[in-house]
N, C-alpha and C positions, 0 to 999 in steps of 0.2 A: 523447648515447649514456651516457654516465657521471653522472655517479658520484654515492650518497648517504653522505656521507663516514659513517662508522663514530662512535654518541654519544662526547663525554666519558666516559663510566660506563663502556661498552666498553674504550672508549683507557683506563681505569685499571685496568679489571681486566688487559689487555695490557701493563701499565706491571709489575702487581705478578707475571703472570707471567715477565716478562721476554721475552714474547714476539717472535720474530727474525723472526716474518711482516711485523709491520708495523716493523720496524727501515726508517729509509729512510722512511714513509708518510708518518709526523708526527712530531713531538718534542713533549716535554713540558718545560714552563716554570716554573720553580717559584719562586713570586711572593716567599718568604719569604729566598732567597739568592739569586735575580736570575741564577739557571743554566738553560743549558737543555741538557739530555740525549737520548739514543737510548733505544730504546725495553729494550735490551737492558745498559743502564747499570748493571754491580756496586753500583754505589752504594746507602745504605740509601733506602729507600724514602717519598716526600714525602707529606702526609698530601692526599686528595682536597681539600680545601675548599685546598690553597695549589699546585695545575697548574691548567695552562692550555696546551691542545693548539693547537699549529701546524703547519701543512703544509710548511713551509720554512724553512731555516734564514735566509732570509733575513728573512722575517716572523720570528725570533728575534730577530733580532740590530736590524730595526728597531723593536721593542717593549723593547729596551731588556737584555736579557739575556747575558749571556757564554758563552763552551762550558766545558758543564765537564772540567777538566783530567782526567778517566780513560777517559770513556767517547768523546770525545774524536772531537764529532759535524761538527767542520769535512774529516775525513777522509774521505770520501765515499767509500764503497766503491764502487769500479768506476772512480774513476781512472786515468789513467796515472802510474806511479812509476818514475821515472829508474834507481832501484835496481833491478826486477826486471826488463827488459827486455834489458839488455845481461847478465845472466846467464844469462839463457835460453836466446840465441841461441847464447853460448858452450856452453853445455848440447849446443844439438842439433848444435852444428861438433864437438865432441869428447865423445858419452858414454859414452865409457869409459874417461874422465879418470876420477883420484883423487883428488877434489876434497876440498881444507884446507880450516882457515880463514885460513892460510899463502897458499897460493895467496887467495883473497878479501885481505886485508892488500895484497898485489904488486900486485893492480890498483888499488890507492885503494881499497878499501872499508871500511869497518868490517864487523868479523862480527856483533856484535849489531846494527845499522841493517840486515844483511840478512836475518836470522834472525826478526824481529820481522813485515818489510813482507811476506817469505813466507808469515810462518805467520797472515800476515791474510789474503794473498790466494787461499794451497790450504792452509789447514791443515796444514801440513808446513814442515819448514826447508828452505833451499837444500839443504844436505848432503844434509839426507833423501832429495829432489826426486831427488840426483845418483846416491845411491846404491839407488834406483830403477830409474834407466834402466842401470845399470852389472848387478842382476841383470837386468833387459831383455834385457840383451846377453848377457850367460851361458846366457840360455834358448835363445837364438838357437843360439847356439855349441853348445849339447849335441845341440840336435834336429835339424843336421846334420851329428853323428856327432861331433863330438870326446871324446876325454876329458872324464870329472867333471874333473880336475886342473887341465886348462886352462880350461874356463871359470870354476873356481874362480878361478885366477892371475888371470884379464881380470876377472872382480868384484872384483879387493879381497881378496877372504878369504883368510887364514894357515892357518884354520884348517878344515881338512876337515867337519869337524862341524859347524858355524857354518856352514856355505856351505851346507851339507845342512839344515840347520833353517830359513834363514832361503828356501832357495828352498821348502822344501815347508808353509811358514806362508806363503809368497806367493800361492803356486797350486795350494794341495792334493791336491801327489803329490812323491814324491821323487824326486829329477835320475834316475834310471836309468829311469824310469816314463815321463817326459816325450815322448818319441815316441810315445806311447801314447794321449795326450791332445791334445783338440779346446784352444786359446790362441786369445781373442781378443786385442786389443791396445787399447789406451788413451793417448788425444791430447789435451791442454790447447789450447783453440780460444780466442783472448782474443775477446772483444766489448765495444762500448761501453759495459753492464752486470755487468760481471764476469764473470772466466774460466770458460768448459765444459766439461766433459769428458766425449768421444765414446768410448761403447767400441762395435768393428768386429770383423769377420770379414772375408772377402776378399768378399765378396758383400751385405751389409747393415747397414745400424747397427742396434744393440743397446739402447743409452743414449742420452742427451744430458739431465746437467743440469747446472747452476750449480754451481759446486763448493763452496760455502755451503752446500748444503740441507741440512739435518737429517738428511733418513732417506737420501740417498747414500751410507753405508760399508753401511745393510742393503742395499738395492736391488743394491753390487757384491756381498756374499756371497748374494743371494737369484738372480743371474746366474748365478755359477758354480753352487750345485748346484743348480738348474735343468737347466744344462744339459751341467752335470757337464763345465766347465771352467776353465780357470786363464785369469787376464789379466794380460798384459806388456805394461811403456808400446814403442809403437812406433803406426804409422802401415800403410795399405793405400790401394787406391785410393781406397775409399768413403771415408776420410778426408778424403781432397781434394774430391770432391763437396758435402762435411758442409761440409768451409770454405767454398768457395769459393759455397754456395745462401747459407747465415747470412752472410757476407758482401755478396751480392745482397739481402739481407731488411735486412741494418742499414745500409743505405746507399740504402735507399726503393727500391732499382730492381725488386724483384720479391715478392712474398708467396709464389709457390710453390715447392715441393717436389718433386721427382723420386727423391730417392735410396731404395732400397728398407728397407723396414723386417722386422726381424726377426717371426720366429711366435711371439713371446707373447703370454700372458692365456689367458683363458678363448674361448669364442664369444662369450659374451654384452660382456666387455671389449673385443675387437676390434669387435664390431660398433659400442660407446658409441664408440670411437676412430676407426670413420671417418665417424661423425657426425661428431666434432669438424672431420673435414680438414674437410667438408663447408660446416661454419660459412665464407664469405669473410671476408677480411680489412675489417674495419672495422665489422663486425658482430660480436651478440652475442648471447647467447642463455641461461636459465634450464636448470636441471636439467630441470624439469615441462617443456618445452614438449620438450629432447631424448625426455625418455623417451613420450612424445604421438608424437613422430616414428618411433622405436622399435616402435609397438603396442602400449608398454606402459605405460599411464599411472599404474597404481599401482608402478611402479619407480623410483620418483625418490630413494630412497636410493640406492639398487644403483644406478644412473646415477651419483651422487655417488662412491660408492665407489670404481667405476669408473673415472671422472676423478680419482681422487686416485692410482688405481694405473700411471695415466700413468709411466712414463719416458722418456719423448724428449722435452723440452721443446721449445716454441715449433714442432716437425715435423709431432707430435701436439699442434692446438693450444688443449689444456683450459683455458688464460688466456683465452679467449672465452668463458666458461661466470661472469654473475655471477645476481644474485640478481634474484629473480622483481622485486623491488621496484626496481630500478636499483644496488643494492648491493654494494658487492666483494664478495666470495667470498671462501674462504682460498686459498692460492696456496704451493707448495711451495718455491718460488723468493726470496719477500716480497712484499707485497700493493705495494711499491713498486717491485717489478717491473712487477708484472700492469699497475698502470697506465700505467706509461711505456711496457710493450708496446701497449696499448687507444690510448692517444694517438697513437702512430707507427702503428701501422695505419694509424686514422682519418686519419692524415694523408696519408697510403701510398694512401690510398682516394682520398682525394679528388684528388693529383697526378694518379692514375692518371687518372683522368675528363679534365683540361687535356693528358694527353699530357706529363705534366712527372714527371720523380723528384725524390725529397726524400728526403736526410739530414737524422734529427733531431738535436735539441740534445742 
């Protein structure tokens, strides 16, 4: 089914561009220093003649290269972190708590270690994440009809103006207007290949993306602007459905998703997304074949744009589109994830034929 690896020249250009899409898909080994790095390494880039590319960390180590101390390629994204899990559980148990570094120290954690771990996985520190949870609690309080001062104090703000500014920036509306605004709820879902952010309402899924997707902030802003809505941290019954169906997917039980999807996109984009959902797990298609299926064989670029505009990863399986020559094409979650998903689905499909379930490594 897969895959033609990009040429070394393509990989070298990705290294120069620090292209995060290739991070974890391949590694660069520098022959002059005997060090191997990730594509996003901030170190000065080596000359082309000093670069050798390997697909796995094991291959780099076997070839005698040692990991770079700046980009730490051994800390593979998506692996469990003993620092993160218990703190997330504590935050879920007490979302209203005003966390501080002193609390972290009392629990036996080093604040700087916690900060780095959460920044690496979520793009924000634990204290920033906790503050967002408190703001979400405050919004719920406001919508229930409580006075602004009550919500302000619950969120840990001593200043009324500071609280109003934070709510307005977060949701696009002043506190007194929140009763009239539609709100979506966002929740982090852990997966074997990294945390995903699910944004839902009471009836449908509106966004499902990996936390490190570069376009995620833009997608969230677009979602708010188009729907004229705010986004708070929280969950609904739709979140439960998404979480359960993703768990079934990653443990190899089923690649089918029944969750209702919000009606976003143009009619053409929705047609492309429906065509993507028709591709069976374990199979792949090219942009040109999708265009032909839609009765618009000349609309290959438009199909590619619609594919890239998809903001519901895995459920709308844009990762199943590859190049006409069998090569991997771009994927917002990173090419290494695309390869992982395709291989996982290939094994899932094979296991389904034999009546067995499969869990990918």
